[in-house]
N, C-alpha and C positions, 0 to 999 in steps of 0.2 A: 504493500500500499504506499502511496506517495502521500507527502505532507499535504497536498492540495486536496486529496480525497478526505484525509483526516480532518482537515479544517472544515470542510463542506459538512461531513457528518457532525462535527461538533456544533456548527452554526444551526444546523437543521434540528439537533437535539434541543438546543437552548431555545429556538422558537416555538417547538413543540411543548416544552415545559412553560413557556410564557402563555401560550394559548390555554394549556390545562389551568394554569392559575387564574386567568380571566375568566374562563368558563366556571371555575368554583366561585370566584367572586360574584359573578352574575346571579348566583342562587341566594346569596346573603343579602339580607335587608340593610343596606348601608345607604347613607347619605352620599350624594355624589361627590363631595369633598373626600369623604372616607374612602370610597371605591377609587377615586384617582389617586390618593396617596398610597393605597396598597397596591394599585396596578403599577404605579412608578416604582415603588419598592421592588416588585418582582421583575421589573425591567432593568433597573439600575444594578441589582446584585445578581448577575446573570445566572451564576451556577446555583447559588443557595436561595435565591429570592422566591421562586415559586414553591419550594419545598417549605419555607418559612412561612408563607403566606397560608398555605394549606394547614401546616401545624398549629397556627396562631388562631385558627377559628374565629376570624373577625365577624362581629355581628351575631345574632343569633340564627340558628338554622330554622328555615320555613319548612312546615309539613309539605309532603310531595303533593298531596291534593290541592294545596294552595297554588303550588307552582303551576299545575296542570290547568286549574281554573284561569289564571293570569293569562296563560298562553291561549287559551279558547276565547278570552275577550277581545283579542287583538285582531 
């Protein structure tokens, strides 16, 4: 494996982790400012940010039924 391929794999992994963290934050009832702060944290701390966002459990978790109802209203 060349270094170029390894760099591409690392960049892809970091983008995938950022997307997972943002999807996790989307399910949390946070103010826009809190969501932006956690999203920036996940973006600015590339390797550990997404893991720390998920481990910190920001906001309270919404029940699954409430998420489904909110999506049906759109």
